[in-house]
Steps between C-alpha positions, in 0.01 A plus 500: 500500500778711638466872554789561262328307219167673566661846480683401179179381332316814616772727358498314167119513483507873575761557229296306243184690597683835475641423155160381375330812638766724345456336161124538526533872578747547214262327258215728607718808445610371158138425406393850607782652294401284201135608534600866528732464200225332297252774589753768405575328170135498402504881514762521224536316176824305474674480165781249464788627292672186376859511382565187296857395426710194418818335627754677279696807598342799336601861574197630309270279708663636817443856373132426428453354850686784673319778312163337566577468873615862524187617320272307737683638805438859386178695465247320280287667235193679637261236362691224685512667841318301764582176321760256628764396246710200609793379296557128469806358324459162329762293321299327225773240457445355847276192514136589558526849351454396135128578523576873499650483151167402344277686743667838441627437145865545600774497239784655701567685823174679572309717741133404537231682695232268642186560703247238604169639624320269738200458273642479149784399268850628543593820320860510383731688268842402369719810480680368196688821419718488816772317309496754218518795744741351755794718386303826512410570863272797428305311233484189721360697797254684276384168354452346848314807620262497202440124517444494876269800479297341219493163678384665825211662314409164349509330841294770666243475220465122537 
């Protein structure tokens, strides 16, 4: 074996070892972050705020989504402080999402609050008046505030 070939194989082996070691270190860091994130999440209760919509263009649906997002980005009601509210948008007309229609009793664009404690059934509430209040920002915000506050009390009592 020539010296040139030996050096080439050694360099390639070193490169492969370095990449493998780097990936291993990165995985450990990601695992540590995931563990820390999981531990942090157990300290707060996470409520999913679903926004369900369909394929059609709908200015009222857009208003409902936008007002809900803005509300969640602002200060939450006192009873909901310390809880984590995460908005998730779901198009119920996409394949695989039909289950939500029956599960949450959806009849149109909706906002649903959902919480699943680790040891019991899911608690959820369909905020069915969002459509009715979509054109009245003050009433819409007041409705969200009251519903989220009431839902937070229910979750904390479960």
